N, C-alpha and C positions, 0 to 999 in steps of 0.2 A: 504494500500500500504506500503510495507516494505521500511524503509529508505534506500537510495542508489539505489532504483529501477529505471529503465529507463521507464519514462512515455510515451514518444514519441521517435522518432528516434534520437532527439537531445536534450531532456530534461531529467534531472536526479533529483530525490528527494534526498536532502542531509541529511544525518544522523545528529542528534543533536550534537553529539560529534565532528563532522567535520566542523561545520558552522563557527567557528572562522577564518578558512582559507579564508572566504569571506570578511573579514574586509576591505580590500583595495578597494572593489567595492562599499563600502558605507561610504567612508571617508569624503565626503563633508557634511557641515552642512545642516540639513534638519529639518522640523517641525516633531513633534511627534517622536523624535529620541530615547526615551526610548523603544519604540516599536521595532525599529531596533535592539537595544541592547538585548532585551529579546529574540528575535529569534536567533540572532547570538550566544548568550550565551547558547542556547539550553534549555531555561526555558519554552518556549511555542512556538506555531505557527509551520510553516513549511518553508522550503527553497528549491528553485529549481534553477538549473543552466543550461546553454546551453552546457556545456562540463564538464565531471567529472574530467579530469586531468588538463585542463588549461581553466577555465571558463572565459568568457568575459562579460557575462551578467547574472543577477540573479533577482529572484523575491522572496521576503519574504512576507508571509501572516500571519496575526494575527487577529483573530476574523474578523471584517469587514474592516480591513486595508490591503492595498497592497502597498508594497514598491519595487520600481524598482531601480537597481543599475548596474553600469558598462556601457557597450557600447550599446546604443540604436540602433545602425546600424548593430549589429552582426547578423549572419545568424539565430541564435536561438531566437532573440528578439520577433519576431512575434508569435512564439509558446509559449513563456512565457506569452505574453499578452493574448493569447487564453485560458490559464488556468483559467482566471477570469470567464469565462462562463457567466451565466445570473444573477449571484448574485449581491447584493448591496455592493458597495465598496466605501471607501475613498482612493483615489489613490495618492501616493506620489512618486515623482521622479524629475529629473532635466527637463529643458524645452524640451530637445530632446526626452526624454521618454514621456512626456505629449503630445507632438505633435504627436508622433507615436501612442500612445494609442487613442487619439481623431480620428485619421485617420482609426483606425481598429475597434473601438467599438462605437456604437451609444448610444446616451442618456447620455453623460457626461456633467457636468456643472462645470465651474471653481469656486473655492473657494480660496480667498486670505487669507492665514493664517499668522498673525503677530507673530513674534518671539521676545523674550525678553532676556536681559542679567541680571543675578542675582548678578553681581559684586558689585553693590552699596547697596545691602541689609544690613540693620543695625539690628542686632539681639536684641539690647536693645529697639529700637523703635518697633520692632515686638512684643516683650513681652508686651509692653505697650498696643499695639492694641488688644492683646488677652484679656486684662482686661477691654476693653472698651465696655462691654455689660451691659445691664440693670440688676438691682437686680432681682433675681428669675430665671436668665438664667445661666446654667452651660455649660462650654466647657469641654468635656471629650473625651478621646481616644476611638477608636472603639475596640470592642471585638466581638465575634460571636453573642451574643444577640443583641448588638446595631446594628451590620451589618444587621441582619434580620429585625430589626425595621426600620432602615433608608430607606430600599428599598421599604417598604410599606407605611411609614409615610411621606416620601419625594419623592424619585424617584429611580428607579432601575439603572439609569445611574451612581449612586455613586459607584457601584462595577466595573465600567469600563469594561475592556476586560475579567474579571474573570467570569467564567460561573455560579458560584453559590456563595451564601454567605459564605459557608464553604471554598471554594477555596480562596476567598478574605481574610478571617480571617487568613488563613495560610500564604499567601504571600504578602498581601496588608496591608495598614494601613491608618488611617485618624483620623479626629477630627469632632465632631458634637456639635451642640448647642441643649440643652434640656431645655424645659420650660413646667411647669405643666405636667410633666411626658411624654411629647411627643418630639420626635426628629423633629426639625423644619429646620435644615440647616446642611450641611456637606461639608467638604473638604477632598478629598481622593486621593489615588494613583490609578488613572485609569489604568496606566501601571506601572510596576515596574521591572527594571533591577537590576543588582547587585549594581550599584552605582548611580542610578537615578530613578526619578519617573516623570510621566506626571500628572499634577494636574487637578482634576475635582471638580467643586464647584456647588452645587445645593441648592436652598432655597425654602421651601414651599411657595406657593403663598401668604398665609395669613401672612407670616413673613418677607416679603421682605421690603427693605429700612429701616432696623433697625440696620444696622452695623454688622449683624451676619456673613455675608460672609467674611467680613474683619477679624473678630475675629477667625473664624475657619481656614481660610487660613493662618493667621499669626501663629496660633498654629502648623499647619502642617509644615510650612516652618521652624519654630524654631526647631521642631523635626528633620527635615532633616539636618539643618546646624549643630546641635549638634552632629550628627552621621556621618558627611562627605558624605551625600547623596545629589545629585544635584536635587533641586526642579524645574523641567523644566516647563515653562509656555509658552503656545502658544494659540492663539485664532483667531476666525474669526469675533468677534463682539466687538463693541465699549464699552459696559458696562464692559466686561471682561478686555479690555485694560485699562479702567479707574481704575478698582480694582487693576490690576497688578502694575500700576504706583503709586497708593496710598500706596501699600505695599513696594515700593522701587525698583521694576523692571524698566529697561530702554529698550524701544523698539529699536531693532537694525536691523529692516528690515522685509520684508514679502516674502513669497514664494507662488507661485500658486500651488494648489492641485486640484484634480478633484473629484467630487462626481458623482457616478454612481448609480442611483436608480435601483432596481430590476424590 
């Protein structure tokens, strides 16, 4: 479908170069916001609106994520929701959007995602945490070779929304722990906009509870802070919340999202 094409009588696919005009529809704080930025910056994903000249509502899609913005009561809102089809999605929007999505689509379940402020991060403390691993463990930055290894030796969720290791190596970055020649833990940019990332951490089962997630996460955050990149952290689980707070993040609320299985 060519960008700018009209999909339905009231829905338009917005070209990548024109998506920044939708900023005002997505101004509210929301979880997984680097994904919103990626789409609006034209780096990835797709954007759809209810009107090409004066949009009131919009849908951004990025891999398995769907972000709704603007007026959930607009005439085109229902058609935007209909674009989700039968696929598996994590759905993000304000409460009005989520209520409307639940009324229109069966099989959704709520997920409460905790959000964190990075204002109290201490780069000196983070550098010390990078060094807090046992002898024989290296913390190294990702390259293409390490990216290929980490998705087989740990888990493929470490490349986040990127479709291939090659795509991640071009646009993403991260740090891994290596011991005895094996990648055993990683912290990576699951999403990356121009000025922010969403952090993903995964540890091999045999290497858990050894401080590795702390070390690789600290290395990734230091990398971001030194370069003026926002290291965005949000989560749905308590272990990740504990790690965030250990690193210096402060929880500042939670947002309901919806998970829709295929």
